[in-house]
N, C-alpha and C positions, 0 to 999 in steps of 0.2 A: 588118929585116923581122919578127923575132921579137917585138919590142915592139908593133908594130902588130897582130899576131895576138893577143897577150896582151890588148890593149885591146879588140879585137873580141870576144873571149870574155867579158870583163867586161860589155860592153854587151849582149851576147846574154843573159847571165844576169840582168841587170837587168830585161829585158822578158819574162822567163820562158821563154826558149828555151835549149836545151842548148848548151854550148860546142862549137865546131867544130875548134879547133886544139890544145887541151890543152897549152899551153906555159906554163912558169913565167915570171915577170916578170924579164927580164934586167937591169932597172934598178930595184931595190927602193927606192932613194932618191927616185925620181920618183913613187912611189905617193901620197905626201902631197900633192904639187902637183896631181895629176890626179884625186884622189878627189872624186867628185861629191857625196858625202854629207857632206863636211866642212862644219861650220857656220862662218859668217863672224863675225868679231869686229866689232861695230858700229863701234868706233872706228878700225878699220883699213880700212874700205871707203869707196868714193866715195859722196857724198851722193845722187847721182842714182840709185843703186841702190835707194834707199828711197822714192823719190818715188811717190806713189799718185795724185796728181791735180794740177791746176794751181791756182795761187793766183789769187784774184780780189780786186783792190783796189777795184772799183767796185760796192759793195753798196748 
């Protein structure tokens, strides 16, 4: 339950609200996996994540 409270505090801070639980991260090794601001490596992501439109072969 402490980890959920820690994540809730992080989400609240991201939207400009004060934290409610004030707990430390009980699993510091998970912070890298759940960090929303982490940039993706182009070569390690799925191609569909970069699709911006549909291809049209009938021009």
